NUMIKE-103386 format. One record per residue: x, y, z of N, C-alpha, C in turn. Coordinates in Angstrom, 1 decimal, m for minus. Layout:
! residues N
> n.c1, n.c2, n.c3, ca.c1, ca.c2, ca.c3, c.c1, c.c2, c.c3
> X, Y, Z, X, Y, Z, X, Y, Z
...
//
This chain:
! residues 107
> n.c1, n.c2, n.c3, ca.c1, ca.c2, ca.c3, c.c1, c.c2, c.c3
> m77.8, m26.1, m101.4, m77.3, m25.3, m100.0, m78.7, m24.5, m99.7
> m79.2, m24.5, m98.6, m79.8, m23.7, m98.7, m79.2, m22.9, m97.1
> m80.3, m21.6, m97.1, m79.6, m20.2, m96.3, m81.0, m19.3, m95.4
> m80.7, m19.0, m94.7, m81.3, m18.4, m93.8, m80.8, m17.3, m93.4
> m81.8, m16.2, m94.4, m81.0, m14.8, m94.4, m81.9, m13.8, m93.4
> m81.7, m13.8, m92.0, m82.7, m12.9, m91.3, m82.6, m11.3, m91.3
> m83.8, m10.5, m91.1, m83.9, m9.3, m91.5, m85.2, m9.4, m91.6
> m85.6, m8.0, m91.4, m87.2, m7.8, m91.8, m87.4, m6.9, m93.0
> m85.9, m6.2, m93.3, m86.1, m5.2, m94.5, m85.6, m6.0, m95.7
> m86.2, m5.2, m97.1, m85.8, m5.9, m98.3, m84.0, m5.6, m98.3
> m83.0, m4.9, m97.8, m81.7, m4.4, m97.6, m81.1, m5.7, m97.8
> m81.6, m6.2, m96.7, m80.7, m7.8, m96.6, m80.8, m8.9, m97.3
> m82.2, m9.3, m98.0, m82.0, m10.0, m99.5, m81.5, m9.4, m100.4
> m81.5, m7.9, m100.2, m81.0, m7.6, m101.7, m79.2, m7.7, m101.6
> m78.6, m7.4, m100.0, m77.0, m7.4, m99.8, m76.9, m9.1, m100.5
> m77.9, m10.0, m99.9, m77.3, m11.7, m99.8, m77.5, m12.3, m101.6
> m78.4, m11.5, m102.5, m78.6, m11.8, m103.4, m77.6, m11.1, m104.3
> m76.8, m10.0, m104.4, m76.0, m9.2, m104.9, m74.5, m10.4, m104.4
> m74.6, m10.8, m103.5, m73.2, m11.3, m102.5, m73.7, m13.3, m103.3
> m75.0, m13.5, m103.3, m75.2, m15.1, m104.2, m74.7, m14.7, m105.8
> m75.1, m13.8, m106.2, m74.8, m13.6, m107.8, m73.4, m13.7, m108.0
> m72.4, m13.1, m107.0, m71.3, m13.0, m107.4, m70.5, m14.7, m107.0
> m70.9, m15.4, m106.2, m70.2, m16.8, m106.5, m70.9, m17.6, m107.6
> m72.4, m17.5, m108.2, m72.7, m17.9, m109.1, m71.7, m17.8, m110.3
> m71.5, m16.6, m110.1, m70.3, m16.2, m111.2, m69.0, m17.6, m110.8
> m68.3, m17.3, m110.1, m67.2, m18.0, m109.2, m67.3, m19.4, m109.7
> m68.4, m20.3, m109.6, m68.9, m21.2, m109.5, m68.8, m21.3, m111.2
> m69.1, m20.6, m112.5, m69.3, m20.9, m113.4, m68.5, m21.0, m114.4
> m67.8, m20.1, m113.3, m65.3, m20.2, m114.0, m65.1, m21.9, m113.5
> m65.1, m22.2, m112.8, m65.4, m24.0, m112.3, m65.2, m25.2, m113.1
> m63.9, m25.5, m113.5, m64.5, m27.0, m115.0, m65.7, m27.5, m114.2
> m66.3, m28.5, m115.1, m67.3, m29.2, m114.6, m68.7, m28.7, m114.5
> m68.7, m27.1, m114.4, m69.8, m26.2, m113.5, m70.9, m26.5, m115.2
> m72.2, m26.9, m115.0, m73.4, m26.9, m115.9, m74.5, m25.8, m115.5
> m75.0, m25.2, m114.3, m75.8, m24.1, m114.1, m75.8, m24.3, m112.6
> m76.5, m22.9, m112.5, m76.7, m22.7, m110.7, m78.4, m21.6, m111.0
> m78.2, m21.9, m109.8, m79.9, m21.1, m109.7, m79.9, m20.3, m108.3
> m80.2, m18.9, m107.6, m80.4, m18.2, m106.8, m81.9, m18.2, m106.7
> m81.9, m19.0, m105.7, m84.2, m18.1, m105.4, m84.3, m18.5, m104.1
> m85.2, m17.2, m103.7, m85.8, m17.4, m102.2, m87.2, m17.5, m102.1
> m88.0, m18.4, m100.9, m88.6, m19.0, m100.7, m90.0, m18.1, m101.2
> m91.2, m18.5, m101.6, m92.6, m17.8, m102.1, m93.4, m17.2, m100.6
> m92.7, m18.7, m100.1, m94.1, m18.5, m98.8, m92.8, m17.9, m97.6
> m91.8, m18.1, m97.4, m90.7, m17.4, m96.0, m89.6, m16.6, m96.6
> m89.3, m15.4, m96.8, m88.8, m14.2, m97.3, m87.0, m14.4, m97.1
> m87.3, m15.1, m96.0, m85.9, m15.6, m95.1, m85.2, m16.6, m95.3
> m85.9, m17.6, m96.3, m85.2, m19.0, m96.7, m85.1, m18.8, m98.1
> m83.6, m19.1, m98.4, m83.0, m19.3, m99.8, m82.2, m20.9, m100.5
> m82.2, m20.6, m101.5, m81.4, m21.7, m101.9, m80.3, m21.4, m103.0
> m79.3, m21.8, m102.9, m78.6, m21.9, m104.1, m78.2, m23.7, m104.3
> m78.7, m23.5, m105.7, m78.7, m25.1, m106.3, m77.8, m24.9, m107.8
> m77.0, m25.8, m107.8, m75.8, m25.7, m108.6, m76.1, m27.2, m109.4
> m75.2, m27.2, m110.5, m75.4, m28.6, m111.2, m74.1, m28.7, m111.8
> m73.5, m30.1, m112.0, m72.2, m30.0, m112.2, m71.9, m31.7, m113.2
> m71.1, m31.7, m113.4, m70.3, m32.8, m114.2, m70.7, m34.4, m113.3
> m70.1, m34.1, m112.0, m70.2, m35.1, m111.4, m70.1, m34.5, m110.0
> m70.1, m35.6, m108.7, m69.9, m35.4, m107.6, m68.2, m34.7, m107.4
> m67.5, m35.4, m108.5, m66.1, m34.8, m108.2, m66.0, m33.8, m109.2
> m66.4, m33.2, m109.6, m66.6, m31.8, m110.1, m66.8, m30.8, m109.5
> m68.0, m30.5, m108.8, m68.2, m29.9, m107.5, m67.3, m30.1, m106.4
> m67.2, m30.8, m105.8, m65.8, m30.9, m104.9, m64.3, m30.7, m104.8
> m64.2, m30.8, m106.6, m63.3, m29.9, m106.5, m63.1, m28.6, m106.7
> m64.2, m27.9, m107.5, m64.6, m26.7, m107.8, m64.9, m26.0, m105.8
> m65.2, m26.8, m105.1, m65.0, m26.0, m103.7, m63.5, m25.8, m103.0
> m62.9, m26.8, m103.6, m61.5, m26.6, m103.1, m60.9, m25.8, m104.2
> m61.2, m25.2, m105.1, m60.5, m24.2, m106.1, m59.7, m23.1, m105.1
> m59.0, m22.3, m105.6, m58.1, m21.4, m104.6, m59.6, m20.0, m104.9
> m60.3, m19.7, m106.1, m60.6, m18.6, m106.4, m61.9, m18.4, m105.6
> m63.0, m20.1, m105.5, m64.0, m19.8, m104.5, m63.4, m20.0, m103.0
> m62.3, m20.9, m102.4, m62.1, m20.5, m101.4, m61.7, m19.1, m101.0
> m60.6, m18.3, m101.5, m60.9, m17.3, m101.5, m62.3, m16.1, m101.0
> m62.8, m16.5, m102.4, m63.8, m15.6, m102.7, m65.3, m15.7, m102.4
> m65.5, m17.3, m102.1, m66.7, m17.5, m102.1, m67.0, m18.0, m100.5
> m66.1, m18.5, m99.7, m66.3, m19.3, m98.3, m66.8, m18.5, m97.6
> m66.7, m17.0, m97.3, m67.7, m16.3, m96.4, m69.3, m16.8, m96.9
> m69.7, m16.2, m97.9, m71.2, m17.1, m98.3, m71.5, m18.4, m98.0
> m70.5, m19.3, m98.8, m70.9, m20.4, m98.4, m71.0, m21.0, m96.8
> m70.1, m20.2, m96.1, m70.1, m20.2, m94.9, m71.3, m20.5, m94.2
> m72.6, m19.6, m94.2, m73.7, m19.3, m94.1, m74.6, m19.8, m94.2
> m74.8, m20.7, m95.0, m75.1, m22.0, m95.7, m75.7, m22.9, m94.0
> m77.2, m23.6, m94.1, m77.3, m24.2, m93.3, m76.9, m25.8, m93.2
> m76.5, m26.0, m92.0, m75.2, m27.3, m92.0, m76.0, m28.7, m92.3
> m75.9, m29.1, m93.6, m76.9, m30.7, m94.2, m76.3, m30.6, m95.1
> m76.1, m32.2, m95.7, m75.1, m32.3, m96.8, m75.9, m31.8, m98.0
> m74.9, m31.6, m98.8, m75.0, m30.5, m100.1, m74.9, m31.5, m101.8
> m74.5, m32.8, m101.9, m74.2, m32.9, m102.8, m74.7, m34.3, m103.3
> m75.6, m34.4, m104.0, m76.7, m35.3, m104.6, m76.7, m35.7, m105.7
> m77.2, m37.1, m105.9, m76.9, m37.6, m107.7, m78.2, m37.7, m107.9
> m78.5, m37.3, m109.3, m79.2, m37.9, m109.6, m79.5, m38.8, m110.4
> m80.6, m39.5, m109.7, m80.7, m40.7, m110.3, m81.8, m40.9, m111.3
> m82.5, m39.9, m111.2, m84.2, m40.1, m112.3, m84.1, m38.5, m113.0
> m84.4, m38.3, m114.0, m84.6, m37.0, m114.8, m85.8, m37.0, m115.8
> m86.5, m36.4, m115.6, m87.9, m36.3, m116.9, m88.2, m35.1, m117.0
> m88.3, m34.8, m118.5, m88.5, m33.4, m119.2, m89.5, m33.2, m119.8
> m90.1, m32.0, m120.1, m91.9, m31.9, m120.4, m91.3, m32.5, m122.0
> m90.2, m33.0, m122.7, m90.4, m33.2, m124.0, m89.4, m34.4, m124.3
> m89.4, m35.3, m122.9, m88.3, m36.7, m123.1, m88.6, m37.4, m122.0
> m88.7, m38.6, m122.0, m89.2, m39.3, m121.1, m88.3, m39.8, m120.3
> m88.6, m40.5, m119.4, m87.6, m40.5, m118.2, m86.2, m41.4, m118.4
> m85.0, m40.9, m117.8, m83.9, m41.1, m117.5, m83.4, m41.0, m116.5
> m83.1, m42.7, m116.5, m82.5, m43.2, m115.5, m80.9, m43.1, m114.7
> m80.7, m42.3, m114.1, m79.1, m42.3, m113.8, m78.2, m43.3, m113.1
> m77.5, m43.5, m112.8, m76.5, m45.1, m111.7, m75.2, m44.1, m111.1
> m75.7, m45.0, m109.5, m74.8, m44.0, m108.7, m73.4, m44.2, m108.9
> m72.7, m43.7, m108.3, m71.2, m43.3, m108.5, m70.5, m44.5, m107.0
> m71.5, m44.6, m106.2, m71.1, m44.8, m104.7, m71.1, m46.5, m105.1
> m71.0, m47.0, m106.1, m70.7, m48.5, m106.4, m71.3, m49.1, m106.0
//
């Protein structure tokens, strides 16, 4: 999820970082969560990214509908730029491994 955090001062970024950490902790308690990252653009400090990895799209969507996510994270998540947020990994490669191809669940 991409975010735009307006504000010329570091206080806006610090507050957003604190809220983002709390959301990552909420996500980490959900079934199917693998890992998450919160970062800010090196070129434009108003642009942020919350990236999460799940066991599958179903786990991600179930997590978004979980009670504690709806209660504690909705205000933060509603600030995201309106665009698709669920993507399938169809190719993966690491420094110590060859390419791994995935398969789409879309049929």
